[in-house]
C-alpha positions as protocol buffer text, in pm:
chain_id: "A"
residue {
  index: 1
  type: MET
  ca { x: 3301 y: -11102 z: -963 }
}
residue {
  index: 2
  type: ASP
  ca { x: 2987 y: -11193 z: -1153 }
}
residue {
  index: 3
  type: MET
  ca { x: 2767 y: -10963 z: -1360 }
}
residue {
  index: 4
  type: LYS
  ca { x: 2502 y: -10937 z: -1085 }
}
residue {
  index: 5
  type: GLN
  ca { x: 2759 y: -10805 z: -835 }
}
residue {
  index: 6
  type: LEU
  ca { x: 2893 y: -10564 z: -1094 }
}
residue {
  index: 7
  type: LEU
  ca { x: 2543 y: -10428 z: -1159 }
}
residue {
  index: 8
  type: GLN
  ca { x: 2479 y: -10391 z: -786 }
}
residue {
  index: 9
  type: MET
  ca { x: 2804 y: -10198 z: -748 }
}
residue {
  index: 10
  type: GLY
  ca { x: 2701 y: -9975 z: -1037 }
}
residue {
  index: 11
  type: GLN
  ca { x: 2364 y: -9905 z: -877 }
}
residue {
  index: 12
  type: GLN
  ca { x: 2527 y: -9823 z: -544 }
}
residue {
  index: 13
  type: MET
  ca { x: 2772 y: -9590 z: -715 }
}
residue {
  index: 14
  type: GLN
  ca { x: 2488 y: -9423 z: -906 }
}
residue {
  index: 15
  type: ALA
  ca { x: 2298 y: -9366 z: -580 }
}
residue {
  index: 16
  type: ARG
  ca { x: 2607 y: -9218 z: -413 }
}
residue {
  index: 17
  type: MET
  ca { x: 2667 y: -8990 z: -709 }
}
residue {
  index: 18
  type: GLY
  ca { x: 2305 y: -8870 z: -699 }
}
residue {
  index: 19
  type: GLU
  ca { x: 2342 y: -8786 z: -331 }
}
residue {
  index: 20
  type: MET
  ca { x: 2671 y: -8611 z: -400 }
}
residue {
  index: 21
  type: GLN
  ca { x: 2516 y: -8399 z: -675 }
}
residue {
  index: 22
  type: GLN
  ca { x: 2233 y: -8291 z: -445 }
}
residue {
  index: 23
  type: GLU
  ca { x: 2482 y: -8201 z: -174 }
}
residue {
  index: 24
  type: LEU
  ca { x: 2691 y: -8000 z: -420 }
}
residue {
  index: 25
  type: GLU
  ca { x: 2386 y: -7808 z: -543 }
}
residue {
  index: 26
  type: SER
  ca { x: 2317 y: -7692 z: -189 }
}
residue {
  index: 27
  type: ARG
  ca { x: 2681 y: -7601 z: -114 }
}
residue {
  index: 28
  type: GLU
  ca { x: 2789 y: -7238 z: -146 }
}
residue {
  index: 29
  type: LEU
  ca { x: 3145 y: -7148 z: -237 }
}
residue {
  index: 30
  type: LYS
  ca { x: 3282 y: -6794 z: -219 }
}
residue {
  index: 31
  type: ALA
  ca { x: 3582 y: -6623 z: -369 }
}
residue {
  index: 32
  type: SER
  ca { x: 3694 y: -6264 z: -378 }
}
residue {
  index: 33
  type: ALA
  ca { x: 3916 y: -6033 z: -580 }
}
residue {
  index: 34
  type: GLY
  ca { x: 4073 y: -5697 z: -517 }
}
residue {
  index: 35
  type: GLY
  ca { x: 4149 y: -5771 z: -155 }
}
residue {
  index: 36
  type: GLY
  ca { x: 3787 y: -5860 z: -84 }
}
residue {
  index: 37
  type: MET
  ca { x: 3640 y: -5561 z: -267 }
}
residue {
  index: 38
  type: VAL
  ca { x: 3442 y: -5793 z: -497 }
}
residue {
  index: 39
  type: SER
  ca { x: 3318 y: -6138 z: -399 }
}
residue {
  index: 40
  type: ALA
  ca { x: 3123 y: -6401 z: -586 }
}
residue {
  index: 41
  type: THR
  ca { x: 2915 y: -6688 z: -452 }
}
residue {
  index: 42
  type: VAL
  ca { x: 2848 y: -7000 z: -660 }
}
residue {
  index: 43
  type: ASP
  ca { x: 2679 y: -7330 z: -591 }
}
residue {
  index: 44
  type: GLY
  ca { x: 2863 y: -7660 z: -612 }
}
residue {
  index: 45
  type: LYS
  ca { x: 2785 y: -7680 z: -982 }
}
residue {
  index: 46
  type: GLY
  ca { x: 2952 y: -7345 z: -1044 }
}
residue {
  index: 47
  type: GLU
  ca { x: 2636 y: -7145 z: -1108 }
}
residue {
  index: 48
  type: VAL
  ca { x: 2667 y: -6787 z: -988 }
}
residue {
  index: 49
  type: LYS
  ca { x: 2433 y: -6719 z: -697 }
}
residue {
  index: 50
  type: GLY
  ca { x: 2549 y: -6376 z: -590 }
}
residue {
  index: 51
  type: ILE
  ca { x: 2794 y: -6091 z: -630 }
}
residue {
  index: 52
  type: THR
  ca { x: 2896 y: -5844 z: -360 }
}
residue {
  index: 53
  type: ILE
  ca { x: 3074 y: -5520 z: -452 }
}
residue {
  index: 54
  type: ASP
  ca { x: 3223 y: -5282 z: -197 }
}
residue {
  index: 55
  type: PRO
  ca { x: 3098 y: -4932 z: -288 }
}
residue {
  index: 56
  type: ALA
  ca { x: 3454 y: -4800 z: -250 }
}
residue {
  index: 57
  type: VAL
  ca { x: 3558 y: -4987 z: -565 }
}
residue {
  index: 58
  type: VAL
  ca { x: 3284 y: -4831 z: -781 }
}
residue {
  index: 59
  type: ASP
  ca { x: 3454 y: -4561 z: -985 }
}
residue {
  index: 60
  type: PRO
  ca { x: 3260 y: -4431 z: -1288 }
}
residue {
  index: 61
  type: GLU
  ca { x: 3595 y: -4335 z: -1442 }
}
residue {
  index: 62
  type: ASP
  ca { x: 3732 y: -4691 z: -1416 }
}
residue {
  index: 63
  type: VAL
  ca { x: 3451 y: -4933 z: -1499 }
}
residue {
  index: 64
  type: GLU
  ca { x: 3701 y: -5167 z: -1664 }
}
residue {
  index: 65
  type: MET
  ca { x: 3875 y: -5236 z: -1332 }
}
residue {
  index: 66
  type: LEU
  ca { x: 3543 y: -5326 z: -1169 }
}
residue {
  index: 67
  type: GLU
  ca { x: 3459 y: -5558 z: -1458 }
}
residue {
  index: 68
  type: ASP
  ca { x: 3798 y: -5728 z: -1419 }
}
residue {
  index: 69
  type: LEU
  ca { x: 3745 y: -5774 z: -1044 }
}
residue {
  index: 70
  type: VAL
  ca { x: 3398 y: -5922 z: -1096 }
}
residue {
  index: 71
  type: LEU
  ca { x: 3530 y: -6161 z: -1360 }
}
residue {
  index: 72
  type: ALA
  ca { x: 3822 y: -6264 z: -1138 }
}
residue {
  index: 73
  type: ALA
  ca { x: 3594 y: -6332 z: -839 }
}
residue {
  index: 74
  type: ILE
  ca { x: 3351 y: -6538 z: -1048 }
}
residue {
  index: 75
  type: SER
  ca { x: 3632 y: -6735 z: -1212 }
}
residue {
  index: 76
  type: GLU
  ca { x: 3791 y: -6819 z: -877 }
}
residue {
  index: 77
  type: ALA
  ca { x: 3457 y: -6923 z: -724 }
}
residue {
  index: 78
  type: GLN
  ca { x: 3383 y: -7148 z: -1023 }
}
residue {
  index: 79
  type: LYS
  ca { x: 3732 y: -7297 z: -994 }
}
residue {
  index: 80
  type: LYS
  ca { x: 3657 y: -7384 z: -630 }
}
residue {
  index: 81
  type: ALA
  ca { x: 3328 y: -7545 z: -739 }
}
residue {
  index: 82
  type: ARG
  ca { x: 3505 y: -7758 z: -1002 }
}
residue {
  index: 83
  type: SER
  ca { x: 3761 y: -7868 z: -746 }
}
residue {
  index: 84
  type: ALA
  ca { x: 3488 y: -7960 z: -495 }
}
residue {
  index: 85
  type: TYR
  ca { x: 3298 y: -8151 z: -766 }
}
residue {
  index: 86
  type: GLU
  ca { x: 3607 y: -8347 z: -871 }
}
residue {
  index: 87
  type: SER
  ca { x: 3688 y: -8430 z: -510 }
}
residue {
  index: 88
  type: GLU
  ca { x: 3336 y: -8554 z: -441 }
}
residue {
  index: 89
  type: MET
  ca { x: 3332 y: -8757 z: -765 }
}
residue {
  index: 90
  type: LYS
  ca { x: 3652 y: -8936 z: -660 }
}
residue {
  index: 91
  type: LYS
  ca { x: 3493 y: -9020 z: -324 }
}
residue {
  index: 92
  type: ALA
  ca { x: 3170 y: -9142 z: -484 }
}
residue {
  index: 93
  type: SER
  ca { x: 3346 y: -9355 z: -744 }
}
residue {
  index: 94
  type: GLY
  ca { x: 3591 y: -9507 z: -500 }
}
residue {
  index: 95
  type: GLY
  ca { x: 3877 y: -9366 z: -708 }
}
residue {
  index: 96
  type: LEU
  ca { x: 3765 y: -9531 z: -1032 }
}
residue {
  index: 97
  type: PRO
  ca { x: 3816 y: -9315 z: -1342 }
}
residue {
  index: 98
  type: LEU
  ca { x: 3481 y: -9201 z: -1475 }
}
residue {
  index: 99
  type: PRO
  ca { x: 3333 y: -9251 z: -1721 }
}
residue {
  index: 100
  type: PHE
  ca { x: 3462 y: -9601 z: -1772 }
}
residue {
  index: 101
  type: LYS
  ca { x: 3368 y: -9869 z: -2020 }
}
residue {
  index: 102
  type: LEU
  ca { x: 3282 y: -10225 z: -1935 }
}
residue {
  index: 103
  type: PRO
  ca { x: 3481 y: -10484 z: -2129 }
}
residue {
  index: 104
  type: GLY
  ca { x: 3293 y: -10634 z: -2420 }
}
residue {
  index: 105
  type: LEU
  ca { x: 3024 y: -10367 z: -2431 }
}
């Protein structure tokens, strides 16, 4: 494989990764905690886009539990986003480990 082919492959991979990142930004992932009492929505990058709280879980005497449920829902949604990102990166890179270094550079 010559350098020109290698550069073309790199450009193609870069284009695929750009498309993948745009697709991930538009994807919404949801997770819940407390049996669905609290749910969080994140985009494919893991940024929180929304929180839904069932009014039945709001207890002024137990704010700590609500905080824990919110944190758990957000954490799980972000975990799903990381997993989706890693999966898409593997597809875009053709299974190559990224970032990688070119020999001699």
